[in-house]
Backbone bond lengths (Angstrom), bond angles and torsions (degrees), N, CA, C in turn:
res aa  C-N    CA-C-N  psi(-1)  N-CA   C-N-CA  omega(-1)  CA-C   N-CA-C  phi
1 M - - - 1.467 - - 1.527 109.31 -
2 A 1.331 116.84 131.00 1.463 120.07 -176.81 1.514 110.33 -70.03
3 E 1.333 115.91 145.79 1.449 120.98 178.19 1.522 109.52 -74.74
4 D 1.359 116.77 137.44 1.456 120.40 173.99 1.519 108.57 -80.07
5 T 1.336 115.45 144.23 1.455 120.07 179.10 1.519 109.27 -104.60
6 A 1.317 117.70 114.73 1.456 121.73 -179.41 1.524 109.82 -72.86
7 P 1.362 117.57 157.95 1.458 120.46 179.45 1.514 113.42 -53.89
8 G 1.340 116.32 -40.27 1.460 119.35 178.80 1.511 112.60 -62.69
9 E 1.347 116.14 -36.52 1.457 120.36 178.67 1.527 111.34 -67.10
10 I 1.357 115.61 -36.78 1.462 119.17 178.36 1.520 109.94 -63.43
11 R 1.333 116.80 -41.82 1.466 119.27 178.89 1.517 110.83 -64.10
12 R 1.322 117.54 -38.91 1.462 119.90 178.16 1.525 110.48 -66.72
13 S 1.341 116.57 -35.09 1.458 118.86 178.66 1.522 110.27 -65.95
14 D 1.339 116.92 -33.46 1.462 120.02 177.47 1.526 111.38 -63.39
15 E 1.331 116.15 -33.87 1.466 119.72 177.36 1.524 110.77 -64.29
16 V 1.329 116.33 -39.83 1.466 120.37 178.05 1.523 110.01 -65.48
17 V 1.342 117.25 -45.01 1.464 121.22 178.81 1.522 110.08 -57.94
18 A 1.334 116.70 -47.90 1.465 120.42 -178.84 1.528 111.53 -62.15
19 G 1.324 115.97 -40.44 1.461 119.75 -179.72 1.519 112.53 -65.20
20 L 1.325 116.50 -44.34 1.464 119.66 179.89 1.531 111.54 -70.44
21 L 1.340 116.79 -34.68 1.460 119.57 175.84 1.523 111.12 -61.38
22 R 1.329 116.31 -40.45 1.465 119.91 178.02 1.525 110.39 -60.22
23 R 1.310 116.74 -41.57 1.477 120.46 179.44 1.534 111.33 -64.58
24 I 1.343 115.89 -38.63 1.465 119.59 179.91 1.528 110.00 -69.18
25 L 1.340 116.55 -43.47 1.459 120.52 -176.97 1.521 112.79 -68.16
26 D 1.333 116.70 -35.82 1.468 117.65 -178.72 1.531 112.87 -90.78
27 G 1.344 116.46 3.15 1.460 119.65 172.71 1.507 115.63 89.49
28 R 1.337 117.86 2.04 1.464 118.59 177.42 1.524 110.94 -71.07
29 L 1.322 116.67 -27.27 1.463 122.23 171.27 1.525 107.19 -119.26
30 R 1.332 116.19 121.89 1.453 121.30 -176.39 1.529 110.15 -117.00
31 P 1.345 117.58 161.44 1.465 119.71 178.05 1.523 112.15 -50.23
32 G 1.322 116.37 128.84 1.468 121.97 -178.37 1.506 113.74 98.81
33 D 1.345 117.47 -20.13 1.465 120.24 179.14 1.525 110.56 -69.58
34 R 1.337 115.21 141.07 1.462 120.04 177.16 1.520 109.53 -86.88
35 L 1.340 115.83 139.15 1.456 119.65 176.91 1.531 109.94 -70.88
36 P 1.330 117.07 154.07 1.462 119.40 174.49 1.526 110.48 -57.52
37 A 1.312 116.59 159.18 1.466 121.58 179.59 1.521 110.27 -59.30
38 E 1.327 115.56 152.99 1.465 121.64 -177.33 1.523 111.86 -55.36
39 R 1.334 116.78 -44.04 1.471 118.73 -177.15 1.524 110.86 -66.17
40 D 1.337 116.70 -34.03 1.466 119.99 179.99 1.525 111.21 -70.24
41 L 1.330 116.60 -40.93 1.463 119.88 178.30 1.526 110.56 -66.41
42 A 1.332 116.52 -41.48 1.459 120.18 -179.91 1.527 110.44 -61.58
43 A 1.324 115.89 -40.69 1.471 120.12 179.38 1.527 110.66 -69.43
44 E 1.330 116.85 -41.79 1.467 121.39 -177.91 1.526 111.51 -61.18
45 Y 1.341 116.03 -44.23 1.463 119.68 -176.85 1.522 113.12 -93.96
46 G 1.337 116.54 -6.19 1.448 119.86 179.11 1.508 112.94 65.26
47 V 1.336 116.47 42.35 1.468 120.78 -178.07 1.522 110.05 -121.99
48 S 1.325 114.38 163.53 1.463 119.79 177.39 1.525 110.18 -79.14
49 R 1.307 115.32 167.73 1.467 120.08 176.55 1.524 110.71 -62.15
50 T 1.338 116.14 -33.50 1.466 120.05 179.20 1.521 111.04 -63.34
51 A 1.341 116.79 -47.10 1.463 120.84 179.56 1.525 110.77 -65.24
52 L 1.339 115.90 -38.74 1.459 119.39 179.91 1.531 111.08 -64.11
53 R 1.307 116.20 -43.25 1.466 119.68 -179.59 1.525 111.04 -66.77
54 E 1.338 115.82 -33.35 1.466 119.59 175.18 1.530 109.85 -62.44
55 A 1.323 116.39 -40.85 1.464 120.97 179.05 1.524 111.31 -66.15
56 M 1.339 116.15 -42.16 1.461 119.65 179.78 1.530 110.99 -64.92
57 S 1.338 115.62 -37.36 1.461 120.09 177.97 1.527 110.45 -64.04
58 N 1.327 115.61 -40.79 1.468 120.87 178.06 1.525 110.94 -60.20
59 L 1.315 117.00 -49.75 1.466 121.78 -177.92 1.526 111.94 -67.63
60 T 1.335 116.30 -34.78 1.460 119.76 177.65 1.529 110.16 -67.34
61 G 1.336 116.32 -43.24 1.456 120.68 179.52 1.513 112.51 -63.00
62 R 1.316 117.29 -27.18 1.463 121.12 178.99 1.522 112.26 -88.42
63 G 1.337 115.34 1.63 1.455 119.26 177.09 1.512 114.64 75.73
64 L 1.331 117.63 18.62 1.465 120.93 -176.60 1.523 112.70 -94.06
65 I 1.328 116.99 -24.78 1.458 121.06 175.03 1.520 108.82 -135.86
66 A 1.321 116.39 159.14 1.468 120.83 179.39 1.517 108.76 -155.64
67 S 1.331 114.96 154.98 1.460 120.60 176.58 1.524 108.59 -82.18
68 R 1.322 116.53 135.09 1.451 121.26 -177.40 1.525 110.93 -119.69
69 G 1.327 116.00 86.70 1.457 122.66 171.88 1.506 116.72 45.52
70 G 1.315 117.48 52.46 1.456 120.77 175.25 1.513 114.67 80.89
71 S 1.341 117.78 0.39 1.470 119.87 -179.03 1.519 111.95 -96.43
72 G 1.334 116.13 13.46 1.460 119.54 178.75 1.510 112.43 91.95
73 L 1.328 115.00 -178.20 1.460 120.92 -179.81 1.521 110.04 -83.24
74 R 1.320 115.28 135.02 1.461 121.05 179.78 1.520 110.68 -127.76
75 V 1.325 115.29 152.96 1.460 121.26 175.83 1.522 108.02 -71.17
76 T 1.335 116.06 135.79 1.459 120.24 -179.93 1.522 110.33 -108.24
77 A 1.338 114.89 155.32 1.463 119.92 172.14 1.526 107.19 -75.26
78 V 1.330 117.16 136.67 1.459 120.70 -179.79 1.520 109.05 -75.16
79 A 1.331 116.14 120.76 1.462 120.93 -179.49 1.527 109.95 -70.81
80 P 1.345 118.02 143.71 1.473 120.79 179.56 1.519 112.93 -54.25
81 E 1.344 117.21 -38.87 1.456 118.96 -177.53 1.520 112.03 -65.69
82 R 1.353 117.25 -30.05 1.471 119.14 177.96 1.522 110.10 -71.50
83 A 1.325 117.26 -39.54 1.466 119.97 177.16 1.523 110.18 -63.96
84 Q 1.343 117.12 -41.26 1.460 121.30 177.64 1.521 110.55 -60.88
85 E 1.328 115.43 -44.49 1.464 120.54 -177.33 1.516 110.94 -62.27
86 T 1.331 117.53 -42.70 1.460 121.36 -178.38 1.517 111.12 -63.18
87 L 1.344 116.74 -47.19 1.461 120.22 -179.61 1.527 110.57 -68.31
88 F 1.335 116.85 -38.38 1.461 120.80 178.52 1.531 110.52 -59.97
89 L 1.332 117.27 -44.71 1.456 120.95 -179.34 1.531 111.21 -66.08
90 Y 1.325 116.34 -37.69 1.466 119.74 177.62 1.532 110.41 -61.93
91 L 1.341 116.17 -47.88 1.456 120.07 -178.57 1.525 111.35 -65.58
92 R 1.326 116.42 -38.80 1.463 120.04 179.12 1.515 111.22 -64.68
93 D 1.328 115.98 -46.63 1.461 120.45 -175.27 1.533 112.17 -69.29
94 N 1.346 116.87 -27.16 1.461 119.92 179.82 1.525 112.66 -94.03
95 D 1.352 116.53 -4.48 1.465 122.60 173.54 1.527 112.01 46.41
96 L 1.325 116.35 56.65 1.450 120.80 -176.89 1.521 111.75 -67.53
97 D 1.313 115.33 143.93 1.457 122.33 177.35 1.529 109.67 -66.07
98 Y 1.340 116.80 147.69 1.468 119.21 -178.61 1.517 112.14 -62.35
99 R 1.327 117.81 -25.68 1.472 119.18 178.05 1.533 110.71 -56.06
100 S 1.326 116.65 -42.06 1.463 120.82 179.22 1.527 110.74 -66.46
101 I 1.333 115.73 -42.42 1.466 119.89 178.64 1.517 110.58 -64.04
102 H 1.338 116.33 -40.55 1.467 120.71 -179.93 1.526 111.68 -60.16
103 E 1.317 116.48 -41.79 1.469 119.43 -179.98 1.521 111.31 -62.19
104 V 1.334 115.90 -38.59 1.470 119.79 177.69 1.530 109.68 -68.49
105 R 1.336 117.08 -41.21 1.467 120.50 177.93 1.526 110.94 -57.76
106 E 1.329 116.19 -43.04 1.470 119.20 -179.62 1.529 111.12 -59.53
107 V 1.319 115.30 -44.59 1.471 119.26 -179.16 1.527 110.72 -63.29
108 I 1.334 116.35 -46.03 1.465 120.44 -174.20 1.523 112.40 -79.46
109 E 1.340 116.83 -53.15 1.457 119.84 -168.32 1.517 114.02 -75.20
110 V 1.315 117.59 -33.12 1.470 118.78 176.69 1.527 109.82 -64.92
111 H 1.314 115.91 -45.27 1.466 119.13 177.67 1.526 110.72 -65.34
112 A 1.340 116.58 -40.73 1.461 120.57 -179.07 1.521 111.25 -61.73
113 A 1.333 117.74 -38.04 1.463 120.57 179.29 1.526 110.78 -62.51
114 G 1.326 116.29 -42.05 1.468 119.47 177.53 1.516 111.98 -65.06
115 A 1.344 115.65 -42.08 1.468 119.72 178.67 1.521 110.66 -65.28
116 A 1.339 117.12 -36.73 1.467 120.93 178.80 1.526 110.73 -62.93
117 A 1.324 116.28 -38.74 1.466 120.02 178.64 1.528 111.23 -65.55
118 E 1.315 116.08 -33.07 1.463 120.34 -178.89 1.523 112.41 -81.66
119 R 1.337 117.35 -31.53 1.467 120.29 -169.78 1.531 114.42 -115.43
120 G 1.317 117.62 -16.32 1.460 120.64 -172.73 1.518 113.87 -66.48
121 D 1.336 115.88 154.59 1.462 120.30 177.74 1.525 110.22 -108.74
122 A 1.313 116.03 170.35 1.465 121.68 -174.98 1.520 112.44 -63.40
123 E 1.335 118.01 -37.13 1.460 120.99 -177.38 1.523 111.22 -66.18
124 T 1.336 116.77 -44.58 1.458 119.02 179.75 1.522 110.67 -68.56
125 A 1.338 116.58 -34.02 1.465 119.97 175.75 1.527 110.35 -62.98
126 R 1.322 117.17 -36.37 1.470 121.05 177.24 1.523 110.27 -64.97
127 L 1.336 116.81 -42.01 1.460 120.84 178.18 1.530 110.89 -65.14
128 L 1.317 116.07 -36.19 1.461 121.22 178.32 1.526 109.95 -63.16
129 S 1.317 115.97 -44.75 1.461 120.79 178.04 1.525 110.95 -63.72
130 A 1.330 117.17 -38.89 1.463 121.72 179.22 1.530 110.77 -65.12
131 A 1.321 116.77 -36.99 1.465 120.46 178.20 1.519 110.44 -64.27
132 N 1.331 116.59 -38.04 1.463 118.89 177.76 1.527 111.59 -71.80
133 D 1.321 116.87 -34.78 1.469 120.05 174.38 1.530 110.38 -60.91
134 E 1.320 115.47 -39.48 1.467 120.25 178.54 1.531 110.32 -65.01
135 L 1.320 116.56 -38.63 1.460 120.21 177.71 1.524 110.38 -63.38
136 R 1.326 116.68 -44.14 1.470 120.56 178.70 1.527 110.77 -60.81
137 A 1.326 115.82 -39.33 1.466 120.48 -175.58 1.526 112.53 -78.19
138 S 1.331 117.80 -10.50 1.464 120.46 -173.85 1.530 112.92 -70.16
139 G 1.324 116.38 -24.31 1.460 119.66 177.83 1.515 112.31 56.33
140 E 1.343 116.20 -125.33 1.461 120.89 -178.05 1.532 112.71 -93.31
141 D 1.328 116.13 7.15 1.463 120.57 177.25 1.531 108.08 -81.72
142 V 1.320 116.18 94.15 1.468 121.10 -172.42 1.523 111.76 -64.57
143 A 1.323 117.72 -41.39 1.462 120.28 -179.88 1.530 110.58 -60.78
144 R 1.321 116.26 -41.87 1.466 120.63 178.35 1.529 110.68 -65.94
145 A 1.323 116.34 -40.11 1.467 120.50 179.37 1.525 111.11 -64.87
146 V 1.335 115.99 -43.31 1.469 120.56 179.56 1.530 110.39 -60.85
147 A 1.342 116.61 -44.78 1.467 120.67 -179.64 1.520 111.12 -63.13
148 A 1.337 116.99 -42.01 1.463 120.72 -179.21 1.527 111.09 -67.52
149 D 1.329 116.17 -40.32 1.462 120.72 179.59 1.520 110.77 -65.45
150 F 1.329 115.72 -43.45 1.470 119.89 178.13 1.523 110.63 -61.44
151 E 1.340 116.87 -42.25 1.457 120.76 -179.78 1.523 111.39 -64.60
152 F 1.306 117.33 -38.80 1.469 120.74 178.63 1.525 110.31 -58.61
153 H 1.310 115.98 -51.60 1.471 119.35 -177.30 1.529 111.35 -68.39
154 R 1.321 116.77 -32.40 1.468 119.68 176.33 1.524 110.19 -63.20
155 L 1.327 116.61 -42.65 1.468 120.74 -178.82 1.530 111.59 -65.63
156 V 1.324 117.34 -35.79 1.471 119.63 176.58 1.524 109.51 -60.67
157 S 1.342 116.73 -43.65 1.465 119.67 -179.99 1.520 111.04 -66.32
158 V 1.340 117.47 -35.15 1.467 121.08 177.16 1.526 110.15 -65.65
159 M 1.334 116.73 -44.13 1.463 120.78 -179.90 1.524 112.23 -63.06
160 A 1.345 116.27 -26.50 1.463 120.02 -179.68 1.528 111.49 -66.75
161 G 1.337 116.63 -20.47 1.458 120.17 175.30 1.508 114.70 76.03
162 N 1.344 116.39 20.23 1.469 120.41 178.62 1.524 107.27 -127.33
163 E 1.325 117.12 107.65 1.464 120.82 -173.59 1.520 113.16 -64.93
164 I 1.338 118.07 -19.20 1.461 120.01 178.31 1.523 110.45 -68.48
165 F 1.343 117.17 -34.22 1.465 119.60 175.42 1.525 109.92 -57.10
166 S 1.326 116.17 -49.87 1.462 121.32 -177.41 1.526 110.94 -63.47
167 L 1.320 116.30 -40.80 1.463 120.63 -179.51 1.525 110.59 -61.86
168 L 1.325 117.25 -46.48 1.456 120.61 -177.53 1.526 111.58 -67.58
169 L 1.327 117.20 -42.13 1.458 119.88 -179.85 1.524 111.63 -66.24
170 S 1.323 116.81 -38.03 1.467 119.90 177.09 1.527 110.73 -63.84
171 S 1.321 116.39 -34.67 1.457 120.59 179.25 1.523 112.03 -68.01
172 L 1.331 116.46 -25.89 1.460 121.65 -179.47 1.524 112.76 -87.15
173 R 1.338 116.83 2.72 1.465 119.86 -167.79 1.523 114.19 -58.99
174 G 1.343 118.02 -32.38 1.459 119.49 -178.98 1.521 111.63 -59.91
175 G 1.335 116.38 -52.59 1.459 120.88 179.24 1.510 112.23 -65.97
176 L 1.324 116.67 -36.93 1.464 120.34 -178.90 1.520 111.38 -68.97
177 I 1.313 117.97 -36.80 1.466 120.41 179.08 1.521 110.19 -66.44
178 R 1.326 117.36 -40.75 1.468 119.75 179.71 1.525 110.98 -61.72
179 V 1.321 116.90 -42.79 1.469 120.32 179.37 1.522 110.59 -67.02
180 R 1.334 116.71 -41.04 1.467 119.64 178.23 1.532 111.19 -63.06
181 E 1.314 116.42 -41.44 1.458 119.53 179.54 1.524 111.03 -61.60
182 H 1.321 115.50 -35.93 1.465 119.14 177.53 1.521 111.31 -72.25
183 N 1.338 116.54 -51.13 1.463 120.41 -172.03 1.517 113.73 -70.12
184 L 1.333 116.63 -43.09 1.459 119.51 -171.33 1.527 113.76 -73.95
185 V 1.321 117.01 -5.47 1.461 120.32 169.47 1.523 109.70 -70.69
186 L 1.331 115.90 -29.77 1.465 121.92 -177.33 1.524 110.02 -79.79
187 R 1.306 116.98 127.99 1.465 120.01 -178.36 1.521 112.06 -60.73
188 A 1.324 115.72 -40.60 1.470 119.24 -179.24 1.526 111.04 -63.81
189 A 1.336 116.67 -40.84 1.464 120.67 179.77 1.523 110.78 -68.08
190 H 1.322 116.41 -39.61 1.466 121.20 178.04 1.524 109.96 -62.54
191 R 1.325 116.71 -45.79 1.469 121.14 179.76 1.535 111.00 -64.27
192 E 1.337 115.61 -41.90 1.468 119.55 178.86 1.514 111.08 -60.93
193 A 1.341 116.21 -43.23 1.462 120.10 -179.48 1.523 110.90 -61.21
194 C 1.324 116.96 -44.96 1.467 120.40 179.83 1.526 111.32 -61.83
195 D 1.337 115.89 -45.46 1.473 119.88 -177.90 1.528 111.29 -68.26
196 S 1.325 116.49 -41.89 1.471 119.55 178.84 1.520 111.45 -66.34
197 H 1.317 115.90 -40.68 1.465 119.74 177.19 1.524 110.80 -59.69
198 Q 1.333 116.12 -40.05 1.459 118.79 179.80 1.525 111.11 -64.54
199 A 1.323 116.11 -39.06 1.471 119.67 177.16 1.525 110.49 -63.28
200 I 1.322 116.28 -38.03 1.471 120.73 177.77 1.524 110.12 -66.37
201 V 1.330 116.41 -44.93 1.466 120.81 178.15 1.524 110.52 -58.57
202 D 1.325 116.48 -47.21 1.472 120.42 -178.05 1.523 111.31 -60.90
203 A 1.335 116.44 -42.45 1.466 119.99 -178.68 1.525 111.27 -68.42
204 I 1.329 116.53 -41.11 1.463 119.96 179.35 1.525 110.41 -66.28
205 T 1.327 116.78 -43.49 1.461 120.91 179.75 1.528 110.99 -61.69
206 A 1.349 115.90 -35.44 1.468 121.02 179.09 1.531 111.96 -82.78
207 H 1.320 117.11 -0.01 1.472 122.47 -177.66 1.525 111.97 56.54
208 D 1.344 114.95 37.73 1.464 121.63 178.93 1.529 107.77 -102.34
209 A 1.315 115.58 94.00 1.462 120.66 -173.96 1.523 112.45 -64.19
210 D 1.341 117.52 -40.55 1.464 120.38 -179.48 1.525 110.84 -63.11
211 A 1.331 116.28 -43.63 1.465 120.21 179.91 1.527 110.96 -66.56
212 A 1.326 116.96 -36.67 1.458 120.70 179.41 1.526 110.57 -65.52
213 R 1.327 116.74 -43.30 1.469 119.82 178.49 1.526 110.74 -64.29
214 A 1.335 116.25 -42.44 1.468 120.12 -179.86 1.528 111.27 -63.79
215 A 1.328 116.95 -42.20 1.468 120.98 -179.32 1.524 110.85 -65.68
216 M 1.335 117.11 -40.89 1.459 120.19 178.96 1.524 110.78 -67.47
217 A 1.335 116.82 -41.80 1.466 120.11 179.55 1.521 110.84 -62.09
218 S 1.332 116.78 -41.63 1.458 121.19 178.67 1.531 111.02 -63.88
219 H 1.320 115.94 -41.52 1.463 120.61 -179.97 1.526 111.51 -64.72
220 L 1.315 117.28 -46.75 1.460 120.35 -178.92 1.526 111.20 -65.07
221 S 1.326 116.60 -34.61 1.458 120.63 176.40 1.528 110.59 -63.31
222 A 1.336 116.35 -40.54 1.464 120.46 178.57 1.525 110.57 -66.56
223 V 1.336 116.87 -42.38 1.469 121.02 178.16 1.528 109.92 -57.80
224 F 1.330 115.20 -46.64 1.468 119.37 179.52 1.525 110.50 -62.88
225 G 1.319 116.80 -38.52 1.456 120.67 -179.20 1.522 112.93 -61.59
226 Y 1.331 116.93 -43.83 1.470 120.48 178.08 1.526 110.77 -63.29
227 W 1.334 116.04 -42.84 1.467 119.66 178.83 1.521 110.72 -64.53
228 H 1.333 116.91 -46.21 1.459 121.79 -175.30 1.522 110.68 -63.62
229 T 1.317 116.98 -40.36 1.465 120.38 179.15 1.521 110.54 -59.92
230 A 1.319 116.59 -43.08 1.467 120.13 179.11 1.518 111.39 -64.93
231 E 1.338 116.87 -36.72 1.466 121.21 -179.45 1.521 112.29 -66.46
232 Q 1.328 116.24 -28.28 1.466 120.37 -177.05 1.532 112.54 -80.10
233 R 1.341 117.15 -12.46 1.468 120.01 -177.95 1.531 111.38 -74.98
C-alpha cells in the first residue's frame, strides 16, 4: 500500500527540491553527478523518506535527475525540447498578445538574419530558397503556407549558428502559427512574405549581413502591420 503524503511532508519536500535546485544552478551539482545517498539527504534536510521521495519524484518529472542503471540518481543535462516545452506552455497559458511576441521576434530574428549571412553555408542557403519556393507554390493552401513559412524562419535561425535562437523561436510557435494562419490567407500578405523571403535569401547568399537584417526587419514590420490592421477592426 502506497504511503500517503501529508501536507506538511509536501512542504518539506519542497525545501529539498529548492535546495537541490540551488546546487544545480550554482554548479555544485553538474550533469552526470550522482546525488548523495537517500539517508544522507534525509539527514541533511531533516525530512522523512516520504518527503524525500516526493522531492525526487518532482525533480525526475522535471527532467533534472534520472536513475542510471543501478548507480543511483544523477543530474541530467536539460534537453532542448524540454526547455522549449516549458517556455511554450508558459506562453500558451498566459495568452500573450502578438505585440509582445513581435518585439521578441525583432530582437532575435533580425540579428539572426545578419548572423546567417555571416556564418551560413551554401547547402543551408539552398534549403532556405527551397522553403520559399514551397511558400510560393502553396497558393491558397493555408496549412501548407504556414508550414513553409515556419520552416523558412527556422532555417534562418539554424544558419545563424546559435541554438538559443532556434529554441526561443520554437517556443513562440503557438502565437506565430496563429498569426501566420491569419495573415497568409490574405493574398497581399502571402505575396509580401514570398518577396521579403527572397530578399532575405539573396542577402544571406551574398553574405551581406546589413542587407539581411534590413530585409528581415522590413518583413517583420509588414507581418505586424497585417496583424495590427485586423486587430483594429
